[in-house]
N, C-alpha and C positions, 0 to 999 in steps of 0.2 A: 613899919608898921602897920604907920595910920597910910600912908601911900597906899600897900595894899589892900587896906580896908577904904577902900576910899575907891579905890579899880575895881575892883568886887563886889561893888555896889554898885554902879555905872553899868559893870556889867549884865546885873540881873537887871537895873530899867528898859537896857536896855533892849534885853531879852524879850521882856515883857511886851516895851513895843509893839516890840518884831511880830510876836505871836496874838498879840491883842491879846483882851479882857477874857481871864478864863488863863492864865496863868500862862506856864511852862510849853513850849511848844509841840504834840506826838510824835514819834517818831514816824508818822502815819506821815504829815505835810496836814496842811490847812483846810479849812471848807468853811467856805462863805454863806449864810444867809441870809437873804436881801429880803424884809419884810415892806412890807406897802404904807404897815398904820398901823400905830401900838393905844387906839382907844378908845381897842371896845375888850374885852373878856376874853375870847377866842385867841387876836389876837395876840396878848402877853402872855400867851397861852402857851402856843404854836410857837414861839421864839423858846419858849423855855424847853417847853416839850424836843424843839430840836435841836436845841444845841446839848440839854444832855443823853439825846439818841449816837446823838454825831458821832461826840466826847465818850460813851460807852463803845464804839465802835474801832476806839481806834485815832480819831484825827483832834485838832484844834478846832474851833468851831468860834470866826467873826461872825458877832450882827452888828449887820447895819438898819436900820428903817427908815425910810421913805418920810419921812413925816407926817403928814396928813393926808396920805393919798397921792403923794406930789410923783406924778410921772417925769418928772424933768431931773428930777434929784435924785428919782429912782436911776434913772438913764445915767450920768453923773458917777453916781456910786458905782455901777455896773462898771465903767471904766476902769473905775480905780481899782476896783478887785480885778481886773484881768492885769494893769500893770501888775500883780502884786504876785500872781503865778502861780496861783495855790489850785491843790490838791481838783477841785469842781465849787461847784460855785450853784444853792439851791434858791429860786427863786417863786418867792408870792407876786405872781407881777399885779403894779395900780393898771395898765393900760395891758392887756394883750398884744394888742395890736401896734402900738408902739414902742413899745419895748426889743421887736423882734433883731432891727438892726447890729442890738447890744447880743445879742444870745448869738447870731450867726458871726458877729468879732470873736465872739467867747469861745464856740467852736472851730475858728476857723486859728485858734489861738491851739488847738489841744487842749481844752478845757471843759469836761464837759459837763454842762446847763443840767442840772434840776429840779422838775417843777411840781412847785406845792401847791394844791387847793388849784389854784387859778389855771383854768387850761391856756396853755397857747400854744393854737392847730394851725400858725400859720409857717411854723419852717418849724426844721427838722429838733425834735428835743431828744436826751439822749434814754431821759428818764422820768416820768410823770408820776405822780400818789397824789391820787386823791379818794376823796368820799363821792359814793356811788350817787352823781348830785338831782337829778334824775329820777334813780329810783325814789330820791327822800320824798324830789317832789308829788311821786307818784304814793307812799307811802301818806302824806297828807292828803293826798286829795281823799285814799281811804279812810286815815279820820275824824275828815270833815266830814264825811260822807256819815258816820257812826253820829258824826255826837246829833248834825243833822235830824236821822231818823232815828236816832233818840230821844229830839226834842216832837218831832213830828207823827212822830209814825214812821215816815218815805224819807226815802234823802231828797229833801228841795228844800230850797230856802234863799235867801241871799249874804254873800260874802264881796267883803272891800279885802283883795288880796293889792299887799304893797312890796314891791319889789323892788329890790339896795338896787345897786347903783350896773346898768345894763353893760359897761366895757369888764362887766364881772360875770367869766365863763358858770361861778356856783349860783351866782340867780337865772343867770340864762337859763342851765340845765333843769332848777326844780323847776320855777315854769314852765317850760315845753314839755314833762314828767304830770306834771300839776293840769297844765289847758287836755292836755291832749286824754286823758284821761276822765277827766270829767265830758270831756265831748262824748267817751265809749261810750261811758256807763251809767254816768250820771249827769241828762242831759236838766233835770230838775231845777241842777241848781247854777242860780246866776251868780259872774262872777266879776266882778267890774277892778278892773288892775289902772294903778297906778304903781310907781317910780318913783323913790327917796336916791337919788344924785347923792356921790357919794354915800351911801350908807349911814347920810348921818339921823341921826337918832331925833331929832326935833322939828327935823323938812316930814316925816313918818308922823308927829303926834299930830305938826302942823296939820296932814294931809287926814290923816283918823278925821279928827275934829272938826276940820270944815264939811267932812263928807257924813258926817253920823250928824248931823247939825240939819240938812239939808235931808237924810233919805236914816232918820228915825227908828221906822223898821229892819233896822240890819242883823242878818240873823251876830254873822259868827267877821273877824276881824284875823288876819293871818299875814302877818309881816314874814320876810323872809328870812334876818337875825332875833335874836330872844332880846341883842340891846337893843332893837328899836322896842320890842315887847315890850319892857318895863315902860317906856317917853308913854304907849299909848293907857298901859294900865293906868297911871294916871293919871291924860284924860278920862275915861268913864268916871274914876275914884271924885275928878273934882265935876262934872254934869254932876252928879251924884247918882249914880248907876251904882245897881248893886250885883254885887263878881255875880258871872253866868247870866246876866240881861241880856250883853255883848260880852260871846267869845271867842276865847282868844285860842290863834294853836301856830306853833312856829317850825324855827327852827334854830340848828347852835346845838342844843345842850348846855351852854353856858352856866357858868351858876347862877349867875343873876332871873335865868330862865327856870331851874330849876330852883331855886325859891319865887320865885309865881306862882312854879303850880307846889309849892309847899303852902302861903299865903293863900291861895285858891281864886286866883287872879290869872292863870292861866291853865286851860285842859291838855295839852298838852306842847311838846318839845317834839319832833327829829332829830336827833341826833345826830348832828358831824363828828367822823369816830377817829381826834383830834390826835391823839395822841399812839391808837393806833398808823395815822397816816405819817406820823414824824418814824413809828420804828422803821414804817414799809423800807422809809429811802435805806434807814442804817441797817435793815436786812441787805439790802441790794449792796450798798456801800461800796465796797470794794470790789464789787466785778464791777458795777459802771465804770470808776475809776483807771481798773485794768484792761475796759472791750471787751468783757470775757462775754463767752453770747452766754444770754440767759433766759432757759429754760418756757412757756410760754404754760399757764394753765389754772389750776386752782391752788392759794396757798393760804392758811392761818394768821396772822397779827394778832398779837396780842387774846388769841381762843377766839377772834371772830373772822367770821371768812372770806375772803379776798380771791378776786381775777385778776393775770395779768394776762393781758391782751395788747395785737398789736396796732393802735393805730397809724395813721395816714403818717403822721407827725411822730409816732415814736411807740415806745413799749409803754405803756399803761398800766398801775397797777388801780384797782376798783375795791376801797373800804367798804359796808355792808351798814349804815347805819341801825340806831332803833329807831321805837317811841316810849319816850316817858312821861308817866301819867303817874297818879297821884297814890297808885299801888306800889309803881316801884320808886320812882323818882328815890328815894336812898341808896338804890343799888351803887356797890363801891365800884364798874364797872366801868363805870359812865364817868367822862373825862370832868365833866362836871364836882365833881364830887374831889376829884383825886386832888385838883386844885392846894397848892398849900400843903400837904402833906410830908 
């Protein structure tokens, strides 16, 4: 009897090791998710939401984290995942160019590669699920213009624009949408752009601190993610500024960003629909793995409008974001209000 119990226990341990954290393997098999970091609320929440969506679709999901945006570590993780012959690999790339060789290895091994959030355009991808990032930049531009018009009676003023890491398509496309809209529709708004490499909140805070010292009449700061906005709000408070002396607008819709709006230190954030992006992958996962043809066109993901298009690098599901302000900040539809439920 004792030997039998030991054998059963060893088999259970072996099964957990084989299937990864999350328990026993689903009959549909294993899917890996490679996350670029876990230092901000968007990435930690995305990992949880992807794992939940993939498991509800009938697969086991193993999450691997590339430390603090370490592209070499992520390449090693991708190569290790390939050796396990999973049903698919979901990837949020640290560096969309550096990871191309690994993506091509996976697809050559017959493993579909699904990109989450950070577009990889330099090779063929089986499926990409993204926020409409350029659209987020356009929406941010209109909200910034509205706030400046509210202040001056017309859309004019000065904006410090702080991008995240330029290796991340999320910030690059936001910048593209912002700059095009400002140039075409709001030429009297002056924009100075700086870069917070690695999405470091401390870097963003130092940029804002130095810039506001030299340019105290700046009207608004636009960091491209809420975790950077939190650090910048601390800079404003340290300088003894009152709420809205320098306005803040951001993107992502993180819990901390929504709290900044509630506290009055930020005017708005343009939500990145993280939960819908994760669910969008789950919606099409069976078809992607089986290699079935997927119809292009309009869809709805968790009640949010989405469009599936064919890009040069493959299928791309684009999901709309929303502007979050004081009047709607507590709406349960926003993923930042769902975390911890």
